[in-house]
C-alpha atoms as one frame of an Amber mdcrd trajectory, in Angstrom:
protein
   2.415 122.791  53.009   1.095 123.075  56.634  -2.074 120.855  56.882  -3.276
 123.904  59.601  -6.545 124.523  58.005  -6.556 128.445  56.423  -8.065 130.928
  58.690 -11.419 132.376  57.414 -10.535 135.807  56.497 -13.997 137.448  55.467
 -16.278 135.410  57.205 -17.059 137.689  60.090 -17.188 140.549  57.202 -19.755
 138.284  55.377 -22.172 137.853  58.319 -22.005 141.429  59.180 -23.118 142.683
  55.800 -25.657 139.673  55.516 -28.606 142.004  55.822 -27.936 143.808  52.680
 -28.306 140.076  51.076 -31.869 139.891  53.139 -32.835 143.444  51.686 -31.869
 142.665  48.104 -34.395 139.560  47.977 -36.767 141.806  49.806 -36.520 144.186
  47.218 -36.899 141.699  44.596 -40.498 140.247  45.958 -41.561 144.007  46.755
 -40.561 145.195  43.114 -41.994 141.830  41.298 -38.546 141.381  40.382 -39.181
 136.765  39.956 -42.836 137.472  38.396 -41.136 139.652  35.699 -38.573 137.405
  34.874 -41.254 134.294  34.698 -43.372 136.337  32.413 -40.848 136.791  30.070
 -38.381 139.466  31.147 -34.762 137.943  30.282 -32.688 141.282  30.144 -31.980
 143.746  32.086 -33.954 146.650  29.954 -36.733 144.206  30.135 -36.754 144.174
  33.927 -36.665 147.417  34.472 -39.497 148.315  32.137 -41.681 145.562  33.645
 -41.275 146.555  37.729 -40.588 150.649  36.722 -37.044 150.975  37.559 -34.001
 151.632  35.143 -32.253 148.762  33.525 -28.906 150.229  35.477 -30.764 149.632
  38.610 -32.286 146.195  37.347 -28.717 145.217  36.732 -27.268 146.121  39.939
 -30.582 143.871  41.200 -30.129 141.130  39.278 -26.521 140.680  39.721 -26.802
 140.437  43.479 -29.720 138.225  42.639 -27.317 135.846  40.498 -24.797 135.714
  43.331 -27.161 134.351  45.979 -28.076 131.602  43.398 -31.549 133.241  42.976
 -31.299 133.760  39.233 -28.957 132.599  37.032 -28.912 133.204  33.019 -29.891
 130.619  30.470 -29.634 130.842  26.699 -28.464 134.443  27.067 -31.654 135.175
  29.034 -32.293 135.393  33.005 -34.429 132.880  34.697 -35.309 132.117  38.241
 -33.846 129.277  40.382 -36.842 126.251  40.901 -37.468 127.414  44.512 -37.849
 131.207  43.534 -40.019 130.178  40.689 -41.930 128.269  42.309 -42.338 130.682
  46.034 -41.681 134.021  44.332 -43.566 133.869  41.409 -47.255 136.015  42.183
 -50.075 134.240  41.055 -48.672 130.606  41.526 -50.300 128.497  43.943 -46.869
 128.190  46.045 -46.413 131.809  46.177 -44.997 132.835  49.396 -43.836 136.342
  49.069 -45.695 137.898  52.041 -43.788 135.276  53.845 -40.721 136.681  52.425
 -41.270 140.027  54.110 -43.004 139.181  56.985 -40.079 140.275  59.716 -39.528
 143.235  57.365 -41.086 145.328  60.037 -38.685 143.874  62.773 -36.106 145.515
  60.103 -35.026 148.812  62.564 -35.363 146.577  65.686 -32.660 144.212  64.751
 -30.423 147.634  64.364 -31.117 148.337  67.994 -30.743 144.551  68.730 -28.106
 145.569  71.873 -30.439 147.547  73.562 -33.261 145.019  73.528 -30.815 142.409
  75.084 -29.745 144.691  77.579 -33.673 145.105  78.514 -34.904 143.372  81.668
 -38.521 143.804  81.039 -40.333 140.804  79.717 -43.851 139.464  79.761 -45.828
 136.147  78.652 -46.925 137.200  75.727 -45.094 140.073  74.266 -45.677 141.374
  71.288 -49.132 139.596  71.076 -50.073 141.349  74.472 -52.894 143.621  73.486
 -52.857 142.428  69.821 -55.758 143.899  67.922 -58.123 141.685  65.014 -56.498
 144.316  62.210 -52.402 143.166  63.557 -54.125 139.317  63.551 -55.378 139.755
  59.933 -52.541 141.443  58.455 -50.153 139.187  60.408 -51.752 135.871  59.121
 -51.587 137.420  55.583 -48.157 136.967  55.722 -48.249 133.667  57.474 -51.330
 131.485  56.092 -50.169 130.402  52.928 -46.593 128.500  54.488 -49.033 127.488
  57.122 -50.901 125.878  54.336 -47.998 124.114  52.947 -47.001 123.118  56.305
 -50.244 121.869  56.754 -50.352 119.840  54.195 -47.392 118.253  55.256 -48.674
 117.644  58.169 -51.345 115.200  56.910 -49.105 113.666  54.688 -46.777 112.486
  57.447 -49.532 112.134  60.268 -52.747 109.201  59.862 -55.542 110.435  61.321
 -57.801 108.567  59.545 -58.685 106.867  63.051 -58.773 110.768  64.671 -61.910
 112.379  65.614 -61.504 115.926  67.088 -58.327 117.796  66.773 -57.608 120.784
  69.423 -55.185 123.281  67.297 -53.451 125.319  69.939 -52.558 128.873  68.995
 -53.531 127.649  65.579 -53.561 131.245  64.043 -55.106 131.091  60.378 -56.134
 126.968  61.489 -54.278 125.748  58.402 -53.333 122.472  60.157 -57.225 121.921
  61.012 -58.520 122.924  57.757 -56.164 120.600  55.805 -56.973 117.538  58.307
 -61.185 118.442  57.626 -60.417 118.601  53.757 -58.584 115.509  53.609 -61.000
 113.171  56.520 -64.837 114.462  56.400 -65.588 112.755  59.867 -62.451 114.419
  61.146 -63.326 117.570  63.844 -60.961 120.477  65.062 -60.979 123.735  67.217
 -58.982 126.314  66.722 -58.126 127.541  70.221 -55.859 131.399  69.903 -56.107
 134.379  71.063 -59.620 136.371  70.979 -58.459 138.283  67.830 -56.573 135.306
  66.088 -60.481 133.739  66.521 -61.884 136.034  64.760 -59.324 135.822  61.454
 -59.336 132.226  61.832 -63.202 132.049  61.488 -62.429 134.329  58.169 -60.159
 131.332  56.874 -62.480 128.734  58.334 -65.087 130.009  56.283 -63.279 130.698
  53.044 -62.277 126.829  52.675 -65.943 126.296  53.360 -65.188 123.545  56.303
 -67.665 125.485  59.221 -68.913 121.970  59.549 -65.745 120.487  60.792 -63.987
 123.235  62.284 -64.481 125.900  65.029 -62.264 128.730  66.275 -62.152 129.837
  70.264 -60.968 132.766  71.345 -58.568 131.861  74.715 -54.802 132.368  75.954
 -53.660 128.549  76.135 -50.689 129.634  78.714 -53.563 129.898  81.127 -56.907
 129.545  80.200 -58.417 126.035  80.424 -58.512 123.820  77.105 -61.138 122.414
  75.151 -61.289 118.713  75.793 -63.164 115.893  74.486 -60.104 115.868  71.464
 -57.773 112.510  70.519 -55.151 114.729  68.556 -53.166 118.038  69.895 -51.270
 119.736  66.913 -49.086 123.088  68.815 -47.121 124.533  65.542 -44.975 127.340
  65.316 -45.155 128.690  68.625 -42.117 126.913  70.243 -39.914 129.757  70.474
 -42.323 132.368  71.917 -42.397 130.926  75.531 -40.045 130.044  78.272 -39.337
 126.420  79.207 -41.764 126.637  82.294 -44.654 127.889  80.144 -43.633 124.793
  77.253 -43.543 122.443  79.884 -46.776 123.729  81.592 -48.908 123.929  78.281
 -47.899 120.205  77.244 -48.998 118.935  80.749 -52.465 121.179  80.309 -52.565
 119.258  76.719 -52.291 116.053  78.189 -54.990 116.365  80.701 -57.284 117.710
  78.000 -56.485 114.557  75.528 -58.626 111.084  75.891 -57.157 108.370  76.608
 -55.119 107.168  73.422 -54.977 110.933  72.293 -51.549 112.063  70.669 -49.657
 115.233  70.796 -47.630 116.800  68.002 -45.568 119.717  68.838 -44.195 121.181
  65.422 -41.556 123.742  66.182 -37.980 125.561  65.590 -35.591 123.142  67.848
 -32.041 123.575  68.103 -29.395 120.630  68.105 -29.161 119.202  71.933 -25.448
 120.720  72.237 -27.711 124.537  71.341 -24.882 124.832  68.012 -27.447 124.904
  65.476 -29.529 125.099  63.188 -29.085 129.233  63.032 -33.245 129.515  62.147
 -34.244 128.205  65.608 -31.432 130.152  67.152 -32.878 133.698  65.078 -36.395
 132.650  66.167 -35.335 132.330  69.740 -32.911 135.603  69.810 -36.335 137.727
  68.173 -38.060 137.471  71.371 -36.170 139.685  72.885 -36.838 142.603  70.819
 -40.837 141.152  71.125 -40.419 141.219  74.984 -41.401 137.945  76.323 -39.887
 135.411  77.875 -39.297 132.967  74.795 -36.197 131.502  73.853 -34.829 128.516
  71.413 -35.817 125.377  72.779 -33.653 122.238  72.278 -35.069 118.643  71.236
 -33.835 117.305  74.551 -35.641 120.194  76.245 -38.914 119.281  74.333 -38.523
 115.270  74.704 -38.318 116.241  78.814 -41.660 118.404  78.348 -43.242 115.042
  77.272 -41.743 113.126  79.660 -42.709 115.571  82.670 -46.366 115.595  81.459
 -46.666 112.161  81.289 -46.801 111.347  77.242 -45.416 107.581  76.652 -44.018
 106.327  73.194 -42.011 109.962  72.957 -40.617 110.551  69.157 -39.059 113.204
  67.178 -39.400 113.270  63.500 -37.754 115.687  60.916 -40.443 118.172  59.537
 -38.692 120.719  57.591 -34.856 120.157  57.228 -32.776 122.476  59.759 -36.131
 124.426  60.409 -38.644 122.267  62.051 -38.580 118.890  63.963 -42.000 117.308
  64.919 -41.876 115.158  69.017 -44.684 113.480  69.357 -45.893 111.559  72.436
 -49.104 109.312  73.246 -51.652 109.718  76.067 -51.683 106.089  77.322 -54.835
 104.422  77.491
């Protein structure tokens, strides 16, 4: 028997059909399939009644979801996988259904990815050029739940007990600042994002009743002056939206705005240094071709270089969400 590894003859086909799997997951969320199962619908007929589809279509969808390990059968009844039960059941604290559907508006654009890759017109802000308050509100309705989870993770990972003021660059709904304020009554924070986003951030700040600690200021951090008197800078989940020169410039501006002894945390979708993965950061970088921006996926080594060029010391890379997000840190030496 040959020791040569057998050629995988279906790998390419599986990748080509991966959008079928995405469609099944998204339909499950839209129909409320996983919520129905959590609420007791345990067979095809019960699911069909609960989500208003035929038992045949319930069987078709559930069969795919079982093949994707989203659903299993326990004692003859359908049951959600643990992560599905946590994140895809409406009414539960961790519900992230809107986040699962966040990329669906790009569905047709991905069908014309070749055309977007041939486009040679690029802008700094890409899809955010001309952003309206209503569009920002819709976007953050989808992203705020996952953002709040990331914000809670951040304050578990980072000791802010001796810090006084956070500058939250591109902070969106303000999730990191809101969580920091809730955990530390002494801390102040400034969410610095595009003017329409700042309007939406103020709504979330008011909803969480932290307006005495957190404010939102409208501005473009790629060109406008930063708020000062901060000893922490956070830039989260904006990394693939911008080019290498722009990220380098933003980190230098953050260094200049920080008080001596302050620290920066860049939380982003980073590639391995050889750019062979992970796939998630690579996909976010590629998606910027459709957004018409200058953005791309950055490696961890790229980010370390930006911090070094800005003048930071004690630079480190920390896993934030395995396979998805890294947290790169640096200190402005006093």
